[in-house]
Residue frames relative to the residue before (quaternion, step in Angstrom):
aa qw qx qy qz dx dy dz
M 1.0000 0.0000 0.0000 0.0000 0.00 0.00 0.00
T 0.1586 -0.7471 0.6366 0.1072 3.48 -1.20 0.63
F 0.2672 0.7772 -0.5166 0.2401 3.56 -0.44 1.14
I 0.2683 -0.6999 0.6252 0.2172 3.52 -1.43 0.17
T 0.1995 -0.7669 0.6023 0.0967 3.56 -1.15 0.65
V 0.0952 -0.7582 0.6432 0.0492 3.56 -1.01 0.94
K 0.1178 -0.8074 0.5776 0.0266 3.57 -0.74 1.14
V 0.1240 -0.7777 0.6142 0.0517 3.54 -1.17 0.72
D 0.2501 -0.7257 0.6190 0.1663 3.59 -0.96 0.91
R 0.2006 -0.8542 0.4778 0.0438 3.52 -0.43 1.30
A 0.3003 0.8092 -0.4789 0.1601 3.62 1.27 0.03
K 0.7225 0.4047 -0.2563 0.4986 3.65 0.72 -1.03
L 0.6423 0.5348 -0.3380 0.4326 3.56 0.98 -0.78
D 0.6146 0.5349 -0.3500 0.4622 3.60 1.01 -0.78
A 0.6655 0.4967 -0.3235 0.4537 3.62 0.82 -0.90
R 0.6656 0.5001 -0.3122 0.4576 3.64 0.91 -0.82
L 0.6733 0.4812 -0.3084 0.4690 3.60 0.88 -0.84
A 0.6316 0.5259 -0.3343 0.4612 3.57 1.02 -0.78
A 0.6356 0.5217 -0.3262 0.4663 3.63 1.02 -0.79
L 0.7119 0.4296 -0.2467 0.4977 3.57 1.05 -0.68
G 0.4428 -0.7051 0.4442 0.3309 3.57 1.27 -0.15
K 0.5507 0.5921 -0.4022 0.4294 3.57 1.14 0.61
A 0.0251 -0.7913 0.6098 -0.0367 3.57 -0.14 1.29
E 0.0239 0.8443 -0.5301 0.0748 3.51 0.33 1.27
S 0.4968 -0.6031 0.5187 0.3470 3.53 -1.31 0.32
Y 0.4093 -0.7273 0.5053 0.2196 3.52 -0.69 1.16
Q 0.6457 0.5662 -0.3206 0.3998 3.48 0.94 -0.91
S 0.7736 0.3618 -0.2080 0.4768 3.54 0.72 -1.02
R 0.7697 0.4017 -0.2173 0.4461 3.60 0.87 -0.87
L 0.8077 0.3053 -0.1478 0.4822 3.67 0.94 -0.76
L 0.7489 0.4043 -0.2283 0.4728 3.58 0.90 -0.89
A 0.6033 0.6048 -0.3529 0.3817 3.58 1.05 -0.79
P 0.6516 0.5086 -0.3618 0.4310 3.65 0.83 -0.68
A 0.6345 0.5133 -0.3150 0.4845 3.61 1.03 -0.80
A 0.6409 0.5172 -0.3157 0.4712 3.59 0.97 -0.86
R 0.6719 0.4928 -0.3021 0.4632 3.59 0.87 -0.90
A 0.6219 0.5330 -0.3535 0.4518 3.65 1.05 -0.70
I 0.6875 0.4857 -0.2820 0.4604 3.51 0.92 -0.87
K 0.6125 0.5368 -0.3237 0.4815 3.62 1.10 -0.84
T 0.6307 0.5401 -0.3324 0.4473 3.59 0.98 -0.87
R 0.6631 0.4855 -0.3048 0.4813 3.62 0.95 -0.83
I 0.6078 0.5324 -0.3587 0.4674 3.63 1.01 -0.58
D 0.6667 0.5083 -0.2859 0.4641 3.55 0.94 -0.98
L 0.6587 0.5047 -0.3156 0.4601 3.55 0.99 -0.77
G 0.5772 0.5691 -0.3611 0.4610 3.56 1.21 -0.57
F 0.6555 0.4816 -0.3128 0.4905 3.56 0.94 -0.90
K 0.6674 0.5188 -0.3209 0.4272 3.62 0.82 -0.85
N 0.7740 0.3380 -0.1686 0.5083 3.56 0.95 -0.90
S 0.3607 -0.7693 0.4520 0.2715 3.61 1.34 -0.03
V 0.5135 0.5862 -0.4483 0.4378 3.52 0.88 1.12
D 0.5089 -0.6313 0.4864 0.3255 3.51 -1.22 0.53
P 0.7221 -0.4698 0.2644 0.4336 3.65 -1.17 0.19
W 0.6950 0.4474 -0.2754 0.4908 3.55 1.24 -0.44
G 0.6447 -0.5923 0.2884 0.3877 3.59 1.26 0.35
Q 0.5048 0.6445 -0.4210 0.3906 3.59 1.30 0.09
P 0.4882 -0.6712 0.4620 0.3125 3.60 -0.87 0.88
W 0.4976 -0.6161 0.5229 0.3153 3.54 -1.19 0.63
A 0.6051 -0.5260 0.4479 0.3956 3.57 -1.23 0.53
P 0.4829 -0.6826 0.4651 0.2909 3.62 -0.92 0.88
L 0.5719 -0.5658 0.4646 0.3702 3.57 -1.30 0.31
K 0.2995 -0.7519 0.5628 0.1678 3.53 -1.22 0.54
C 0.7803 0.4070 -0.1607 0.4468 3.56 1.14 -0.73
R 0.7890 0.1276 -0.0656 0.5974 3.56 1.23 -0.25
D 0.5321 -0.5866 0.4980 0.3532 3.53 -1.35 0.24
G 0.5948 0.5783 -0.4226 0.3649 3.57 -1.21 0.33
K 0.6137 -0.5491 0.4332 0.3663 3.53 -1.37 -0.19
P 0.5474 -0.6121 0.4417 0.3614 3.61 -1.06 0.66
L 0.8595 0.1613 -0.1508 0.4610 3.51 -1.26 0.74
R 0.5974 0.5884 -0.3414 0.4247 3.59 1.24 0.43
D 0.5176 0.6902 -0.4160 0.2874 3.62 1.11 -0.39
T 0.8036 0.1759 -0.1217 0.5555 3.64 0.85 -0.80
G 0.3849 -0.7407 0.4809 0.2682 3.67 1.09 -0.45
V 0.3425 0.7819 -0.4653 0.2341 3.57 1.30 0.08
L 0.6981 0.4660 -0.2756 0.4686 3.58 0.78 -1.09
Q 0.6976 0.4643 -0.3088 0.4499 3.63 0.70 -0.97
S 0.6809 0.4867 -0.3054 0.4542 3.63 0.90 -0.78
S 0.6435 0.5326 -0.3318 0.4384 3.62 1.20 -0.41
I 0.5416 0.6171 -0.4122 0.3949 3.61 1.23 -0.22
S 0.0056 -0.8212 0.5666 -0.0683 3.54 -0.69 1.15
T 0.3302 -0.7069 0.5910 0.2049 3.56 -1.30 0.29
N 0.0274 -0.7742 0.6323 -0.0037 3.57 -0.96 0.92
F 0.2297 -0.7828 0.5673 0.1120 3.52 -1.12 0.77
G 0.0305 0.7974 -0.6026 0.0079 3.59 -1.17 0.40
Q 0.0104 -0.7721 0.6332 0.0521 3.46 -1.35 0.26
S 0.0140 -0.7563 0.6533 -0.0318 3.46 -1.29 0.68
G 0.8166 0.0039 -0.0533 0.5747 3.57 -0.64 1.11
N 0.7543 -0.3257 0.2476 0.5135 3.61 -0.74 -1.00
K 0.5732 0.5419 -0.4147 0.4537 3.64 1.09 0.56
S 0.0885 -0.7458 0.6590 0.0411 3.49 -1.15 0.83
W 0.0015 -0.8164 0.5775 0.0025 3.58 -1.18 0.42
F 0.1110 -0.7489 0.6328 0.1623 3.52 -1.27 0.08
V 0.2204 -0.7482 0.6209 0.0783 3.49 -1.21 0.71
I 0.0485 -0.7724 0.6330 0.0184 3.54 -0.93 0.98
G 0.4139 0.7049 -0.5043 0.2783 3.58 -0.81 0.88
T 0.4138 -0.6795 0.5458 0.2631 3.56 -1.29 -0.31
N 0.1395 -0.7497 0.6379 0.1079 3.53 -1.22 0.59
R 0.2782 0.7785 -0.5117 0.2338 3.59 1.24 0.50
T 0.1123 -0.7923 0.5978 0.0478 3.56 -0.92 0.90
V 0.2239 -0.6988 0.6557 0.1777 3.47 -1.38 0.36
S 0.1214 -0.7987 0.5880 0.0396 3.54 -1.06 0.81
W 0.0759 0.7672 -0.6361 0.0317 3.49 -1.20 0.62
R 0.8444 -0.0371 -0.0305 0.5336 3.50 -0.80 1.11
G 0.7690 -0.4205 0.2127 0.4320 3.57 0.80 1.00
V 0.6655 0.4469 -0.3127 0.5096 3.59 1.26 0.01
S 0.1634 -0.8041 0.5685 0.0596 3.57 -0.92 0.99
W 0.1056 -0.7662 0.6323 0.0447 3.55 -1.19 0.73
N 0.4595 -0.6517 0.5179 0.3097 3.56 -1.15 0.53
L 0.4211 -0.7432 0.4686 0.2255 3.53 -0.51 1.22
G 0.6334 0.5376 -0.3367 0.4431 3.62 0.99 -0.77
S 0.6808 0.4966 -0.2964 0.4496 3.56 0.89 -0.89
I 0.5987 0.5689 -0.3514 0.4411 3.54 1.05 -0.75
H 0.7590 0.3845 -0.2025 0.4849 3.55 0.80 -0.99
Q 0.6061 0.5529 -0.3612 0.4432 3.63 1.07 -0.57
Y 0.8271 0.2454 -0.0733 0.5003 3.53 0.79 -1.04
G 0.4633 -0.6465 0.4650 0.3887 3.64 1.23 -0.39
A 0.0702 -0.7848 0.6156 0.0154 3.46 -1.31 0.35
T 0.2353 -0.7083 0.6399 0.1831 3.48 -1.35 0.41
V 0.1909 -0.7863 0.5838 0.0664 3.51 -0.70 1.14
V 0.0367 -0.7749 0.6307 -0.0191 3.56 -0.87 1.06
P 0.6410 -0.5364 0.3857 0.3906 3.54 -1.21 0.41
R 0.5432 -0.5909 0.4675 0.3705 3.56 -1.15 0.57
P 0.6415 -0.5474 0.3698 0.3900 3.61 -1.18 0.45
D 0.6859 0.4859 -0.2871 0.4594 3.55 1.10 -0.64
N 0.4802 0.6475 -0.4414 0.3941 3.62 1.31 0.05
K 0.3395 -0.7969 0.4657 0.1811 3.58 -0.18 1.31
K 0.7019 0.4515 -0.2754 0.4770 3.62 0.99 -0.79
G 0.3410 -0.7644 0.4827 0.2578 3.63 1.19 -0.41
L 0.6086 0.5417 -0.3564 0.4574 3.59 1.13 0.60
L 0.3709 -0.6595 0.6029 0.2530 3.49 -1.23 0.61
R 0.1440 -0.7450 0.6421 0.1100 3.55 -1.23 0.52
F 0.2035 0.7482 -0.6172 0.1335 3.60 -0.87 0.95
S 0.5027 -0.6298 0.5141 0.2937 3.49 -1.43 0.26
C 0.0083 0.7745 -0.6311 0.0427 3.51 -1.09 0.83
G 0.8431 -0.0697 0.0540 0.5305 3.60 -0.49 1.07
G 0.7226 -0.4562 0.2419 0.4596 3.55 1.03 0.74
S 0.6447 0.4730 -0.3055 0.5169 3.61 1.31 -0.07
T 0.4006 -0.6607 0.5717 0.2760 3.54 -1.23 0.49
I 0.1516 -0.7854 0.5996 0.0258 3.53 -0.88 1.10
Y 0.1380 -0.7468 0.6454 0.0819 3.49 -1.15 0.78
A 0.0963 0.8104 -0.5681 0.1063 3.59 -0.78 1.00
K 0.5271 -0.6280 0.4715 0.3248 3.58 -1.20 0.47
K 0.7730 -0.0395 0.0116 0.6331 3.54 1.28 -0.47
S 0.1706 -0.7384 0.6399 0.1274 3.50 -1.39 0.34
V 0.2295 -0.7823 0.5712 0.0948 3.55 -0.84 1.05
I 0.1847 -0.7488 0.6324 0.0729 3.55 -0.74 1.12
P 0.3212 -0.7699 0.5119 0.2050 3.66 -0.46 1.07
A 0.5537 -0.5889 0.4700 0.3547 3.55 -1.22 0.58
R 0.0066 0.7598 -0.6496 0.0270 3.52 -1.01 0.92
A 0.1602 -0.8403 0.5108 0.0851 3.55 0.38 1.25
F 0.0946 -0.7878 0.6076 0.0349 3.52 -0.95 0.89
L 0.6922 0.3635 -0.2497 0.5713 3.59 1.28 -0.34
P 0.5083 -0.6514 0.4478 0.3416 3.66 -1.01 0.56
L 0.3814 0.6936 -0.5072 0.3408 3.61 0.68 1.14
R 0.2669 -0.7074 0.6340 0.1622 3.51 -1.05 0.92
P 0.7299 -0.3803 0.2976 0.4838 3.61 -1.24 0.09
Y 0.8061 0.2323 -0.2426 0.4872 3.49 -1.22 0.76
D 0.5495 -0.6731 0.3510 0.3490 3.54 1.24 0.59
I 0.3181 0.7315 -0.5271 0.2929 3.56 1.07 0.81
L 0.3868 -0.7327 0.5214 0.2042 3.57 -0.74 1.15
D 0.0519 0.7631 -0.6413 0.0610 3.55 -0.89 0.99
L 0.1027 -0.8358 0.5393 0.0008 3.53 0.32 1.33
P 0.3941 -0.7178 0.5136 0.2561 3.64 -0.51 1.04
P 0.6035 -0.5944 0.3794 0.3721 3.63 -0.99 0.75
S 0.6371 0.5273 -0.3460 0.4431 3.62 0.98 -0.69
W 0.6260 0.5361 -0.3120 0.4726 3.54 1.10 -0.77
A 0.6700 0.4903 -0.2935 0.4739 3.59 0.89 -1.01
L 0.6459 0.5192 -0.3236 0.4566 3.62 0.98 -0.79
A 0.6450 0.5089 -0.3249 0.4683 3.61 0.96 -0.88
A 0.6544 0.4906 -0.3206 0.4778 3.65 0.94 -0.86
R 0.6684 0.5065 -0.3141 0.4450 3.58 0.82 -0.87
E 0.6630 0.5002 -0.3006 0.4689 3.56 0.92 -0.87
A 0.6408 0.5089 -0.3284 0.4718 3.61 0.94 -0.79
T 0.6539 0.5023 -0.2985 0.4806 3.58 1.00 -0.83
R 0.6294 0.5321 -0.3330 0.4581 3.61 0.94 -0.86
R 0.6585 0.4898 -0.3140 0.4773 3.59 0.91 -0.90
A 0.6413 0.5169 -0.3253 0.4646 3.60 0.98 -0.73
F 0.6375 0.4996 -0.3240 0.4890 3.59 0.96 -0.81
G 0.6264 0.5312 -0.3453 0.4540 3.62 0.94 -0.71
E 0.6564 0.4806 -0.3169 0.4875 3.63 0.96 -0.72
V 0.6563 0.5087 -0.3163 0.4587 3.65 0.92 -0.85
F 0.7583 0.3887 -0.2068 0.4807 3.64 0.91 -0.90
R 0.3790 0.7161 -0.5060 0.2958 3.66 1.12 0.34
């Protein structure tokens, strides 16, 4: 799976809401706006073919168009899930979409987030990959898929939320708090 998790400790917030007689759902009223703000930035990255830090994705070599936009499978597989336990709430945004070939599965999000080098399977007697590129059949000893980060994760799944993303999530949450505390 390729995903980010945002956790919130609600202990003080629970006490304040209880004092005001407002037992609101954190997931729908307070966390959802921040999750939507981050998901919007992810979608804008796909639209503009840039990573979360504004760097352009590597261009395509075998077809015209924008990377990761021909079928929309990866972008449409990104979802948001919410949870809570005790006085902690969280949301997770990411994808667990896999691709399979001959009984082997890979996480599609991880392949594109971090890049990958594809080599022939050990049982491939010719030791060559075969794929189509621009209408031609290509044979190669390996194929390198460049990293095209769409989540604000650095290698080893280190969260690096760009300041503009953090500001958008904070502002969305602030507006939600304003509505809850009216």
